[in-house]
N, C-alpha and C positions, 0 to 999 in steps of 0.2 A: 816404453818401459822404462820405469823410474829407478833411479840408482839410490836406494835408501842409504847406503853407506857412504856415499858422496854427499847426499845431504846432510846426514847427521855430522859428519866431519865440517862441511862448511857452517853449520849451527854451532858447533863447539869452538869453531874458530872465531866467529863473531863475538860470541859470547866470551871467550878469553880476552878480546880486544877490550871490551867494555868492562869486563872485571879488573884488567890491567890499570885502566884509566882511573876507575873507582878506589881502587886499593891504593894508587899512586897520591890521590888527593888526601887520602885517611893517613898515610904514613908522610905525607909532606907537611902536616900542620904541626907544629911545635907549641904546645900549651905548658910547657915547663914554668912559664911564669905565671904567677897568680893573676895577674891583671891585663897581660897582654898575650895575643897569639899571633904567632908568625906563620909564615909559609916559607918552605923550602923549596922552591922551583926545580932545583936541581934533582932533588928526591923524586918528585911529581914526574919530571919529565923521564927520569931513569925508570920508573915503574912503568910508565906509560909506554915507553920504547921497548921494554921487556915484553909488555902484552901485546903490543903490536907486533912485533916479530913472531912471537909464539902462535898468534892468532893466524897471522898470514901463512904461516908453514901449515896449520890445519888447512886453511881454505885452499893454498898450493896442492896439497895431497889429495883434497876431494876434486880439484881442477884436473889433475892427472887420472883419477878413476873415471870422471865424465869423458875424458877424451880417448881413454882405453876402451870403455864401453862403447863409444861410437866407432872404434876401428873394428872391434869385434862383430858388432852388427853389421858394418860395411863387408867384412870377410864372408860373414854367414849370407848375405844377398848375394855375394859374387859365386858363392858356391852352389846355391839354389839356382840361380840363374844359369849355372855351366850345365846342372842338371835337366833343366826345363828347356833349354835352348832359346829361352824368351826373356827380354829385358822386364824386370818386374816393375819399373816406373812408368811404363808404358800403360795407356788407360786403355782398356778394352771395352771399345765403344760398341764394336759388332757382335757382343756377347748376347746370345739368346736366353731366354728366361730357364730351358733346361741346362745350360750350360754353367759350370762353376766360374766365377770370376776369378781373376789372378791373385788376389789377396786370400781367397778361401784356399786355394792350392797352396800359397805359401804357408798360411796357418796349418794346414793339415801337415805338411812336410815337417815344420817346427814341432808339432804335436809329436809326430812318429819319430822324430830325432831324439826328442826328451824320454819319450817312453822306453828307446834301445839304451839310453844312458843308464 
């Protein structure tokens, strides 16, 4: 299962870092003199640092969402294993053709749970 909100937040964070650096370079140029253009590195560094910190906040929030989703999935697996009394991570090698594999049982339980909600 893919976490689209976490992925979007990670992309927004990367974009914010990139834009912060670009804005830093644009704001750092001082072309007030007609014949000479100077660069104010303190302004470039300030805007780049602001973009980096803001972007890392977004990336951090996306990482929290990924971790929470992993915890949720593990809790769901443990709940289903307790109902089935069979660990889901075992491979069912002795399953005959007319029996359902454990993954199908897991998926059917999850579908029934989603329909009940």
